[in-house]
mmCIF file as Biopython writes it, N, C-alpha, C and O atoms, coordinates in Angstrom:
data_model
#
loop_
_atom_site.group_PDB
_atom_site.id
_atom_site.type_symbol
_atom_site.label_atom_id
_atom_site.label_alt_id
_atom_site.label_comp_id
_atom_site.label_asym_id
_atom_site.label_entity_id
_atom_site.label_seq_id
_atom_site.pdbx_PDB_ins_code
_atom_site.Cartn_x
_atom_site.Cartn_y
_atom_site.Cartn_z
_atom_site.occupancy
_atom_site.B_iso_or_equiv
_atom_site.auth_seq_id
_atom_site.auth_asym_id
_atom_site.pdbx_PDB_model_num
ATOM 1   N N  . UNK A ? 1  ? 121.666 121.401 113.371 1.0 0.0 1  A 1 
ATOM 2   C CA . UNK A ? 1  ? 120.794 120.922 114.424 1.0 0.0 1  A 1 
ATOM 3   C C  . UNK A ? 1  ? 120.692 119.402 114.316 1.0 0.0 1  A 1 
ATOM 4   O O  . UNK A ? 1  ? 120.495 118.873 113.222 1.0 0.0 1  A 1 
ATOM 5   N N  . UNK A ? 2  ? 120.822 118.712 115.413 1.0 0.0 2  A 1 
ATOM 6   C CA . UNK A ? 2  ? 120.775 117.251 115.432 1.0 0.0 2  A 1 
ATOM 7   C C  . UNK A ? 2  ? 119.343 116.754 115.595 1.0 0.0 2  A 1 
ATOM 8   O O  . UNK A ? 2  ? 118.493 117.420 116.187 1.0 0.0 2  A 1 
ATOM 9   N N  . UNK A ? 3  ? 119.105 115.567 115.053 1.0 0.0 3  A 1 
ATOM 10  C CA . UNK A ? 3  ? 117.792 114.931 115.175 1.0 0.0 3  A 1 
ATOM 11  C C  . UNK A ? 3  ? 117.650 114.315 116.565 1.0 0.0 3  A 1 
ATOM 12  O O  . UNK A ? 3  ? 118.555 113.627 117.034 1.0 0.0 3  A 1 
ATOM 13  N N  . UNK A ? 4  ? 116.536 114.556 117.212 1.0 0.0 4  A 1 
ATOM 14  C CA . UNK A ? 4  ? 116.258 114.022 118.547 1.0 0.0 4  A 1 
ATOM 15  C C  . UNK A ? 4  ? 115.625 112.635 118.398 1.0 0.0 4  A 1 
ATOM 16  O O  . UNK A ? 4  ? 114.482 112.516 117.955 1.0 0.0 4  A 1 
ATOM 17  N N  . UNK A ? 5  ? 116.364 111.598 118.765 1.0 0.0 5  A 1 
ATOM 18  C CA . UNK A ? 5  ? 115.899 110.218 118.598 1.0 0.0 5  A 1 
ATOM 19  C C  . UNK A ? 5  ? 114.648 109.897 119.424 1.0 0.0 5  A 1 
ATOM 20  O O  . UNK A ? 5  ? 113.960 108.916 119.140 1.0 0.0 5  A 1 
ATOM 21  N N  . UNK A ? 6  ? 114.348 110.704 120.434 1.0 0.0 6  A 1 
ATOM 22  C CA . UNK A ? 6  ? 113.136 110.489 121.231 1.0 0.0 6  A 1 
ATOM 23  C C  . UNK A ? 6  ? 111.875 110.638 120.380 1.0 0.0 6  A 1 
ATOM 24  O O  . UNK A ? 6  ? 110.821 110.101 120.723 1.0 0.0 6  A 1 
ATOM 25  N N  . UNK A ? 7  ? 111.989 111.370 119.270 1.0 0.0 7  A 1 
ATOM 26  C CA . UNK A ? 7  ? 110.837 111.539 118.377 1.0 0.0 7  A 1 
ATOM 27  C C  . UNK A ? 7  ? 110.387 110.223 117.756 1.0 0.0 7  A 1 
ATOM 28  O O  . UNK A ? 7  ? 109.225 110.086 117.375 1.0 0.0 7  A 1 
ATOM 29  N N  . UNK A ? 8  ? 111.293 109.252 117.651 1.0 0.0 8  A 1 
ATOM 30  C CA . UNK A ? 8  ? 110.937 107.970 117.059 1.0 0.0 8  A 1 
ATOM 31  C C  . UNK A ? 8  ? 109.839 107.254 117.846 1.0 0.0 8  A 1 
ATOM 32  O O  . UNK A ? 8  ? 109.135 106.405 117.299 1.0 0.0 8  A 1 
ATOM 33  N N  . UNK A ? 9  ? 109.693 107.591 119.117 1.0 0.0 9  A 1 
ATOM 34  C CA . UNK A ? 9  ? 108.644 106.986 119.939 1.0 0.0 9  A 1 
ATOM 35  C C  . UNK A ? 9  ? 107.263 107.521 119.599 1.0 0.0 9  A 1 
ATOM 36  O O  . UNK A ? 9  ? 106.260 106.876 119.903 1.0 0.0 9  A 1 
ATOM 37  N N  . UNK A ? 10 ? 107.195 108.697 118.969 1.0 0.0 10 A 1 
ATOM 38  C CA . UNK A ? 10 ? 105.877 109.302 118.726 1.0 0.0 10 A 1 
ATOM 39  C C  . UNK A ? 10 ? 105.535 109.525 117.258 1.0 0.0 10 A 1 
ATOM 40  O O  . UNK A ? 10 ? 104.372 109.761 116.929 1.0 0.0 10 A 1 
ATOM 41  N N  . UNK A ? 11 ? 106.531 109.455 116.362 1.0 0.0 11 A 1 
ATOM 42  C CA . UNK A ? 11 ? 106.221 109.652 114.946 1.0 0.0 11 A 1 
ATOM 43  C C  . UNK A ? 11 ? 105.981 108.310 114.265 1.0 0.0 11 A 1 
ATOM 44  O O  . UNK A ? 11 ? 106.463 107.271 114.717 1.0 0.0 11 A 1 
ATOM 45  N N  . UNK A ? 12 ? 105.232 108.353 113.176 1.0 0.0 12 A 1 
ATOM 46  C CA . UNK A ? 12 ? 104.934 107.146 112.398 1.0 0.0 12 A 1 
ATOM 47  C C  . UNK A ? 12 ? 104.953 107.495 110.922 1.0 0.0 12 A 1 
ATOM 48  O O  . UNK A ? 12 ? 104.879 108.664 110.540 1.0 0.0 12 A 1 
ATOM 49  N N  . UNK A ? 13 ? 105.052 106.478 110.114 1.0 0.0 13 A 1 
ATOM 50  C CA . UNK A ? 13 ? 105.013 106.672 108.672 1.0 0.0 13 A 1 
ATOM 51  C C  . UNK A ? 13 ? 103.651 107.244 108.287 1.0 0.0 13 A 1 
ATOM 52  O O  . UNK A ? 13 ? 102.624 106.676 108.658 1.0 0.0 13 A 1 
ATOM 53  N N  . UNK A ? 14 ? 103.620 108.343 107.557 1.0 0.0 14 A 1 
ATOM 54  C CA . UNK A ? 14 ? 102.334 108.937 107.177 1.0 0.0 14 A 1 
ATOM 55  C C  . UNK A ? 14 ? 101.535 108.059 106.214 1.0 0.0 14 A 1 
ATOM 56  O O  . UNK A ? 14 ? 100.317 108.204 106.104 1.0 0.0 14 A 1 
ATOM 57  N N  . UNK A ? 15 ? 102.210 107.161 105.528 1.0 0.0 15 A 1 
ATOM 58  C CA . UNK A ? 15 ? 101.543 106.305 104.554 1.0 0.0 15 A 1 
ATOM 59  C C  . UNK A ? 15 ? 100.869 105.101 105.211 1.0 0.0 15 A 1 
ATOM 60  O O  . UNK A ? 15 ? 99.683  104.854 104.993 1.0 0.0 15 A 1 
ATOM 61  N N  . UNK A ? 16 ? 101.635 104.346 106.022 1.0 0.0 16 A 1 
ATOM 62  C CA . UNK A ? 16 ? 101.086 103.108 106.601 1.0 0.0 16 A 1 
ATOM 63  C C  . UNK A ? 16 ? 100.910 103.171 108.111 1.0 0.0 16 A 1 
ATOM 64  O O  . UNK A ? 16 ? 100.383 102.233 108.710 1.0 0.0 16 A 1 
ATOM 65  N N  . UNK A ? 17 ? 101.341 104.255 108.730 1.0 0.0 17 A 1 
ATOM 66  C CA . UNK A ? 17 ? 101.289 104.455 110.188 1.0 0.0 17 A 1 
ATOM 67  C C  . UNK A ? 17 ? 102.218 103.500 110.940 1.0 0.0 17 A 1 
ATOM 68  O O  . UNK A ? 17 ? 102.058 103.283 112.141 1.0 0.0 17 A 1 
ATOM 69  N N  . UNK A ? 18 ? 103.190 102.933 110.221 1.0 0.0 18 A 1 
ATOM 70  C CA . UNK A ? 18 ? 104.139 102.004 110.823 1.0 0.0 18 A 1 
ATOM 71  C C  . UNK A ? 18 ? 105.331 102.702 111.456 1.0 0.0 18 A 1 
ATOM 72  O O  . UNK A ? 18 ? 105.459 103.925 111.410 1.0 0.0 18 A 1 
ATOM 73  N N  . UNK A ? 19 ? 106.197 101.890 112.048 1.0 0.0 19 A 1 
ATOM 74  C CA . UNK A ? 19 ? 107.375 102.380 112.745 1.0 0.0 19 A 1 
ATOM 75  C C  . UNK A ? 19 ? 108.422 102.880 111.752 1.0 0.0 19 A 1 
ATOM 76  O O  . UNK A ? 19 ? 108.603 102.315 110.674 1.0 0.0 19 A 1 
ATOM 77  N N  . UNK A ? 20 ? 109.099 103.946 112.144 1.0 0.0 20 A 1 
ATOM 78  C CA . UNK A ? 20 ? 110.179 104.515 111.344 1.0 0.0 20 A 1 
ATOM 79  C C  . UNK A ? 20 ? 111.512 104.254 112.033 1.0 0.0 20 A 1 
ATOM 80  O O  . UNK A ? 20 ? 111.594 104.224 113.261 1.0 0.0 20 A 1 
ATOM 81  N N  . UNK A ? 21 ? 112.558 104.064 111.225 1.0 0.0 21 A 1 
ATOM 82  C CA . UNK A ? 21 ? 113.904 103.872 111.745 1.0 0.0 21 A 1 
ATOM 83  C C  . UNK A ? 21 ? 114.783 105.030 111.285 1.0 0.0 21 A 1 
ATOM 84  O O  . UNK A ? 21 ? 114.626 105.547 110.179 1.0 0.0 21 A 1 
ATOM 85  N N  . UNK A ? 22 ? 115.697 105.421 112.143 1.0 0.0 22 A 1 
ATOM 86  C CA . UNK A ? 22 ? 116.583 106.553 111.873 1.0 0.0 22 A 1 
ATOM 87  C C  . UNK A ? 22 ? 117.834 106.081 111.147 1.0 0.0 22 A 1 
ATOM 88  O O  . UNK A ? 22 ? 118.531 105.190 111.631 1.0 0.0 22 A 1 
ATOM 89  N N  . UNK A ? 23 ? 118.125 106.666 109.997 1.0 0.0 23 A 1 
ATOM 90  C CA . UNK A ? 23 ? 119.359 106.421 109.247 1.0 0.0 23 A 1 
ATOM 91  C C  . UNK A ? 23 ? 120.235 107.649 109.418 1.0 0.0 23 A 1 
ATOM 92  O O  . UNK A ? 23 ? 120.048 108.662 108.744 1.0 0.0 23 A 1 
ATOM 93  N N  . UNK A ? 24 ? 121.196 107.544 110.332 1.0 0.0 24 A 1 
ATOM 94  C CA . UNK A ? 24 ? 122.019 108.698 110.685 1.0 0.0 24 A 1 
ATOM 95  C C  . UNK A ? 24 ? 122.870 109.177 109.508 1.0 0.0 24 A 1 
ATOM 96  O O  . UNK A ? 24 ? 122.973 110.382 109.276 1.0 0.0 24 A 1 
ATOM 97  N N  . UNK A ? 25 ? 123.479 108.257 108.764 1.0 0.0 25 A 1 
ATOM 98  C CA . UNK A ? 25 ? 124.343 108.640 107.644 1.0 0.0 25 A 1 
ATOM 99  C C  . UNK A ? 25 ? 123.599 109.424 106.577 1.0 0.0 25 A 1 
ATOM 100 O O  . UNK A ? 25 ? 124.088 110.442 106.087 1.0 0.0 25 A 1 
ATOM 101 N N  . UNK A ? 26 ? 122.414 108.945 106.220 1.0 0.0 26 A 1 
ATOM 102 C CA . UNK A ? 26 ? 121.634 109.582 105.151 1.0 0.0 26 A 1 
ATOM 103 C C  . UNK A ? 26 ? 120.737 110.696 105.673 1.0 0.0 26 A 1 
ATOM 104 O O  . UNK A ? 26 ? 120.119 111.414 104.887 1.0 0.0 26 A 1 
ATOM 105 N N  . UNK A ? 27 ? 120.660 110.846 107.008 1.0 0.0 27 A 1 
ATOM 106 C CA . UNK A ? 27 ? 119.786 111.850 107.619 1.0 0.0 27 A 1 
ATOM 107 C C  . UNK A ? 27 ? 118.357 111.721 107.090 1.0 0.0 27 A 1 
ATOM 108 O O  . UNK A ? 27 ? 117.803 112.637 106.482 1.0 0.0 27 A 1 
ATOM 109 N N  . UNK A ? 28 ? 117.782 110.532 107.351 1.0 0.0 28 A 1 
ATOM 110 C CA . UNK A ? 28 ? 116.407 110.282 106.935 1.0 0.0 28 A 1 
ATOM 111 C C  . UNK A ? 28 ? 115.769 109.257 107.858 1.0 0.0 28 A 1 
ATOM 112 O O  . UNK A ? 28 ? 116.455 108.513 108.560 1.0 0.0 28 A 1 
ATOM 113 N N  . UNK A ? 29 ? 114.449 109.233 107.843 1.0 0.0 29 A 1 
ATOM 114 C CA . UNK A ? 29 ? 113.683 108.231 108.567 1.0 0.0 29 A 1 
ATOM 115 C C  . UNK A ? 29 ? 113.167 107.233 107.546 1.0 0.0 29 A 1 
ATOM 116 O O  . UNK A ? 29 ? 112.624 107.618 106.511 1.0 0.0 29 A 1 
ATOM 117 N N  . UNK A ? 30 ? 113.337 105.952 107.839 1.0 0.0 30 A 1 
ATOM 118 C CA . UNK A ? 30 ? 113.024 104.905 106.881 1.0 0.0 30 A 1 
ATOM 119 C C  . UNK A ? 30 ? 111.846 104.069 107.365 1.0 0.0 30 A 1 
ATOM 120 O O  . UNK A ? 30 ? 111.796 103.641 108.518 1.0 0.0 30 A 1 
ATOM 121 N N  . UNK A ? 31 ? 110.900 103.848 106.457 1.0 0.0 31 A 1 
ATOM 122 C CA . UNK A ? 31 ? 109.792 102.927 106.692 1.0 0.0 31 A 1 
ATOM 123 C C  . UNK A ? 31 ? 110.064 101.692 105.837 1.0 0.0 31 A 1 
ATOM 124 O O  . UNK A ? 31 ? 109.935 101.736 104.613 1.0 0.0 31 A 1 
ATOM 125 N N  . UNK A ? 32 ? 110.441 100.592 106.488 1.0 0.0 32 A 1 
ATOM 126 C CA . UNK A ? 32 ? 110.765 99.371  105.753 1.0 0.0 32 A 1 
ATOM 127 C C  . UNK A ? 32 ? 109.526 98.760  105.108 1.0 0.0 32 A 1 
ATOM 128 O O  . UNK A ? 32 ? 109.620 98.189  104.022 1.0 0.0 32 A 1 
ATOM 129 N N  . UNK A ? 33 ? 108.382 98.867  105.747 1.0 0.0 33 A 1 
ATOM 130 C CA . UNK A ? 33 ? 107.154 98.281  105.220 1.0 0.0 33 A 1 
ATOM 131 C C  . UNK A ? 33 ? 106.754 98.905  103.884 1.0 0.0 33 A 1 
ATOM 132 O O  . UNK A ? 33 ? 106.325 98.199  102.972 1.0 0.0 33 A 1 
ATOM 133 N N  . UNK A ? 34 ? 106.893 100.212 103.768 1.0 0.0 34 A 1 
ATOM 134 C CA . UNK A ? 34 ? 106.503 100.929 102.552 1.0 0.0 34 A 1 
ATOM 135 C C  . UNK A ? 34 ? 107.679 101.178 101.610 1.0 0.0 34 A 1 
ATOM 136 O O  . UNK A ? 34 ? 107.497 101.642 100.484 1.0 0.0 34 A 1 
ATOM 137 N N  . UNK A ? 35 ? 108.911 100.859 102.092 1.0 0.0 35 A 1 
ATOM 138 C CA . UNK A ? 35 ? 110.130 101.119 101.318 1.0 0.0 35 A 1 
ATOM 139 C C  . UNK A ? 35 ? 110.257 102.597 100.948 1.0 0.0 35 A 1 
ATOM 140 O O  . UNK A ? 35 ? 110.525 102.956 99.802  1.0 0.0 35 A 1 
ATOM 141 N N  . UNK A ? 36 ? 110.054 103.436 101.960 1.0 0.0 36 A 1 
ATOM 142 C CA . UNK A ? 36 ? 110.128 104.881 101.775 1.0 0.0 36 A 1 
ATOM 143 C C  . UNK A ? 36 ? 111.101 105.477 102.783 1.0 0.0 36 A 1 
ATOM 144 O O  . UNK A ? 36 ? 111.263 104.962 103.890 1.0 0.0 36 A 1 
ATOM 145 N N  . UNK A ? 37 ? 111.739 106.560 102.388 1.0 0.0 37 A 1 
ATOM 146 C CA . UNK A ? 37 ? 112.617 107.314 103.281 1.0 0.0 37 A 1 
ATOM 147 C C  . UNK A ? 37 ? 112.149 108.757 103.296 1.0 0.0 37 A 1 
ATOM 148 O O  . UNK A ? 37 ? 111.886 109.350 102.250 1.0 0.0 37 A 1 
ATOM 149 N N  . UNK A ? 38 ? 112.049 109.312 104.493 1.0 0.0 38 A 1 
ATOM 150 C CA . UNK A ? 38 ? 111.628 110.696 104.681 1.0 0.0 38 A 1 
ATOM 151 C C  . UNK A ? 38 ? 112.842 111.507 105.118 1.0 0.0 38 A 1 
ATOM 152 O O  . UNK A ? 38 ? 113.496 111.152 106.098 1.0 0.0 38 A 1 
ATOM 153 N N  . UNK A ? 39 ? 113.155 112.587 104.409 1.0 0.0 39 A 1 
ATOM 154 C CA . UNK A ? 39 ? 114.356 113.371 104.738 1.0 0.0 39 A 1 
ATOM 155 C C  . UNK A ? 39 ? 114.230 114.108 106.070 1.0 0.0 39 A 1 
ATOM 156 O O  . UNK A ? 39 ? 113.132 114.422 106.530 1.0 0.0 39 A 1 
ATOM 157 N N  . UNK A ? 40 ? 115.373 114.369 106.662 1.0 0.0 40 A 1 
ATOM 158 C CA . UNK A ? 40 ? 115.453 115.190 107.871 1.0 0.0 40 A 1 
ATOM 159 C C  . UNK A ? 40 ? 116.195 116.459 107.475 1.0 0.0 40 A 1 
ATOM 160 O O  . UNK A ? 40 ? 117.354 116.408 107.063 1.0 0.0 40 A 1 
ATOM 161 N N  . UNK A ? 41 ? 115.519 117.597 107.604 1.0 0.0 41 A 1 
ATOM 162 C CA . UNK A ? 41 ? 116.088 118.880 107.220 1.0 0.0 41 A 1 
ATOM 163 C C  . UNK A ? 41 ? 116.270 119.742 108.465 1.0 0.0 41 A 1 
ATOM 164 O O  . UNK A ? 41 ? 115.306 120.066 109.158 1.0 0.0 41 A 1 
ATOM 165 N N  . UNK A ? 42 ? 117.507 120.104 108.734 1.0 0.0 42 A 1 
ATOM 166 C CA . UNK A ? 42 ? 117.848 120.920 109.909 1.0 0.0 42 A 1 
ATOM 167 C C  . UNK A ? 42 ? 117.288 120.321 111.195 1.0 0.0 42 A 1 
ATOM 168 O O  . UNK A ? 42 ? 116.782 121.041 112.056 1.0 0.0 42 A 1 
ATOM 169 N N  . UNK A ? 43 ? 117.383 118.996 111.317 1.0 0.0 43 A 1 
ATOM 170 C CA . UNK A ? 43 ? 116.941 118.297 112.520 1.0 0.0 43 A 1 
ATOM 171 C C  . UNK A ? 43 ? 115.453 118.026 112.588 1.0 0.0 43 A 1 
ATOM 172 O O  . UNK A ? 43 ? 114.975 117.463 113.573 1.0 0.0 43 A 1 
ATOM 173 N N  . UNK A ? 44 ? 114.703 118.417 111.555 1.0 0.0 44 A 1 
ATOM 174 C CA . UNK A ? 44 ? 113.250 118.254 111.549 1.0 0.0 44 A 1 
ATOM 175 C C  . UNK A ? 44 ? 112.847 117.257 110.458 1.0 0.0 44 A 1 
ATOM 176 O O  . UNK A ? 44 ? 113.144 117.479 109.284 1.0 0.0 44 A 1 
ATOM 177 N N  . UNK A ? 45 ? 112.173 116.159 110.834 1.0 0.0 45 A 1 
ATOM 178 C CA . UNK A ? 45 ? 111.736 115.201 109.823 1.0 0.0 45 A 1 
ATOM 179 C C  . UNK A ? 45 ? 110.631 115.796 108.943 1.0 0.0 45 A 1 
ATOM 180 O O  . UNK A ? 45 ? 109.685 116.408 109.438 1.0 0.0 45 A 1 
ATOM 181 N N  . UNK A ? 46 ? 110.772 115.604 107.643 1.0 0.0 46 A 1 
ATOM 182 C CA . UNK A ? 46 ? 109.779 116.077 106.685 1.0 0.0 46 A 1 
ATOM 183 C C  . UNK A ? 46 ? 108.897 114.880 106.335 1.0 0.0 46 A 1 
ATOM 184 O O  . UNK A ? 46 ? 109.199 114.122 105.413 1.0 0.0 46 A 1 
ATOM 185 N N  . UNK A ? 47 ? 107.807 114.721 107.079 1.0 0.0 47 A 1 
ATOM 186 C CA . UNK A ? 47 ? 106.946 113.545 106.945 1.0 0.0 47 A 1 
ATOM 187 C C  . UNK A ? 47 ? 105.787 113.816 105.991 1.0 0.0 47 A 1 
ATOM 188 O O  . UNK A ? 47 ? 104.617 113.736 106.365 1.0 0.0 47 A 1 
ATOM 189 N N  . UNK A ? 48 ? 106.138 114.135 104.769 1.0 0.0 48 A 1 
ATOM 190 C CA . UNK A ? 48 ? 105.155 114.375 103.723 1.0 0.0 48 A 1 
ATOM 191 C C  . UNK A ? 48 ? 105.332 113.294 102.665 1.0 0.0 48 A 1 
ATOM 192 O O  . UNK A ? 48 ? 106.445 113.055 102.197 1.0 0.0 48 A 1 
ATOM 193 N N  . UNK A ? 49 ? 104.230 112.637 102.286 1.0 0.0 49 A 1 
ATOM 194 C CA . UNK A ? 49 ? 104.316 111.551 101.322 1.0 0.0 49 A 1 
ATOM 195 C C  . UNK A ? 49 ? 104.911 112.001 99.992  1.0 0.0 49 A 1 
ATOM 196 O O  . UNK A ? 49 ? 105.621 111.232 99.344  1.0 0.0 49 A 1 
ATOM 197 N N  . UNK A ? 50 ? 104.635 113.222 99.582  1.0 0.0 50 A 1 
ATOM 198 C CA . UNK A ? 50 ? 105.161 113.687 98.296  1.0 0.0 50 A 1 
ATOM 199 C C  . UNK A ? 50 ? 106.653 114.016 98.357  1.0 0.0 50 A 1 
ATOM 200 O O  . UNK A ? 50 ? 107.271 114.235 97.315  1.0 0.0 50 A 1 
ATOM 201 N N  . UNK A ? 51 ? 107.236 114.057 99.538  1.0 0.0 51 A 1 
ATOM 202 C CA . UNK A ? 51 ? 108.681 114.299 99.701  1.0 0.0 51 A 1 
ATOM 203 C C  . UNK A ? 51 ? 109.447 113.009 99.993  1.0 0.0 51 A 1 
ATOM 204 O O  . UNK A ? 51 ? 110.674 113.025 100.089 1.0 0.0 51 A 1 
ATOM 205 N N  . UNK A ? 52 ? 108.724 111.887 100.136 1.0 0.0 52 A 1 
ATOM 206 C CA . UNK A ? 52 ? 109.359 110.608 100.442 1.0 0.0 52 A 1 
ATOM 207 C C  . UNK A ? 52 ? 110.159 110.110 99.238  1.0 0.0 52 A 1 
ATOM 208 O O  . UNK A ? 52 ? 109.823 110.381 98.085  1.0 0.0 52 A 1 
ATOM 209 N N  . UNK A ? 53 ? 111.216 109.382 99.543  1.0 0.0 53 A 1 
ATOM 210 C CA . UNK A ? 53 ? 112.093 108.808 98.526  1.0 0.0 53 A 1 
ATOM 211 C C  . UNK A ? 53 ? 111.858 107.301 98.514  1.0 0.0 53 A 1 
ATOM 212 O O  . UNK A ? 53 ? 111.924 106.655 99.560  1.0 0.0 53 A 1 
ATOM 213 N N  . UNK A ? 54 ? 111.586 106.738 97.342  1.0 0.0 54 A 1 
ATOM 214 C CA . UNK A ? 54 ? 111.412 105.289 97.219  1.0 0.0 54 A 1 
ATOM 215 C C  . UNK A ? 54 ? 112.762 104.600 97.349  1.0 0.0 54 A 1 
ATOM 216 O O  . UNK A ? 54 ? 113.764 105.061 96.802  1.0 0.0 54 A 1 
ATOM 217 N N  . UNK A ? 55 ? 112.776 103.488 98.082  1.0 0.0 55 A 1 
ATOM 218 C CA . UNK A ? 55 ? 113.999 102.724 98.293  1.0 0.0 55 A 1 
ATOM 219 C C  . UNK A ? 55 ? 113.891 101.361 97.616  1.0 0.0 55 A 1 
ATOM 220 O O  . UNK A ? 55 ? 112.803 100.796 97.504  1.0 0.0 55 A 1 
ATOM 221 N N  . UNK A ? 56 ? 115.036 100.840 97.164  1.0 0.0 56 A 1 
ATOM 222 C CA . UNK A ? 56 ? 115.028 99.478  96.629  1.0 0.0 56 A 1 
ATOM 223 C C  . UNK A ? 56 ? 115.513 98.526  97.725  1.0 0.0 56 A 1 
ATOM 224 O O  . UNK A ? 56 ? 115.845 98.963  98.827  1.0 0.0 56 A 1 
ATOM 225 N N  . UNK A ? 57 ? 115.553 97.238  97.425  1.0 0.0 57 A 1 
ATOM 226 C CA . UNK A ? 57 ? 115.917 96.240  98.421  1.0 0.0 57 A 1 
ATOM 227 C C  . UNK A ? 57 ? 117.306 96.468  99.028  1.0 0.0 57 A 1 
ATOM 228 O O  . UNK A ? 57 ? 117.510 96.255  100.223 1.0 0.0 57 A 1 
ATOM 229 N N  . UNK A ? 58 ? 118.239 96.896  98.212  1.0 0.0 58 A 1 
ATOM 230 C CA . UNK A ? 58 ? 119.616 97.108  98.687  1.0 0.0 58 A 1 
ATOM 231 C C  . UNK A ? 58 ? 119.710 98.253  99.686  1.0 0.0 58 A 1 
ATOM 232 O O  . UNK A ? 58 ? 120.582 98.240  100.556 1.0 0.0 58 A 1 
ATOM 233 N N  . UNK A ? 59 ? 118.841 99.229  99.579  1.0 0.0 59 A 1 
ATOM 234 C CA . UNK A ? 59 ? 118.874 100.391 100.456 1.0 0.0 59 A 1 
ATOM 235 C C  . UNK A ? 59 ? 118.166 100.163 101.795 1.0 0.0 59 A 1 
ATOM 236 O O  . UNK A ? 59 ? 118.360 100.921 102.745 1.0 0.0 59 A 1 
ATOM 237 N N  . UNK A ? 60 ? 117.372 99.145  101.857 1.0 0.0 60 A 1 
ATOM 238 C CA . UNK A ? 60 ? 116.614 98.890  103.093 1.0 0.0 60 A 1 
ATOM 239 C C  . UNK A ? 60 ? 117.387 98.073  104.033 1.0 0.0 60 A 1 
ATOM 240 O O  . UNK A ? 60 ? 116.904 97.763  105.122 1.0 0.0 60 A 1 
#
């Protein structure tokens, strides 16, 4: 199942409520402000803080 990019208009980072960006290769939504990535499983973003992946500068 593919991720629907229209969701980016209505979803926000659960931590800071900021904008999320779609990383198609990694299949995740990225919050640059918090340096977190939220996985997308079967086309559904998993927007749970405890499932977020911390990113370093090179990954952002």
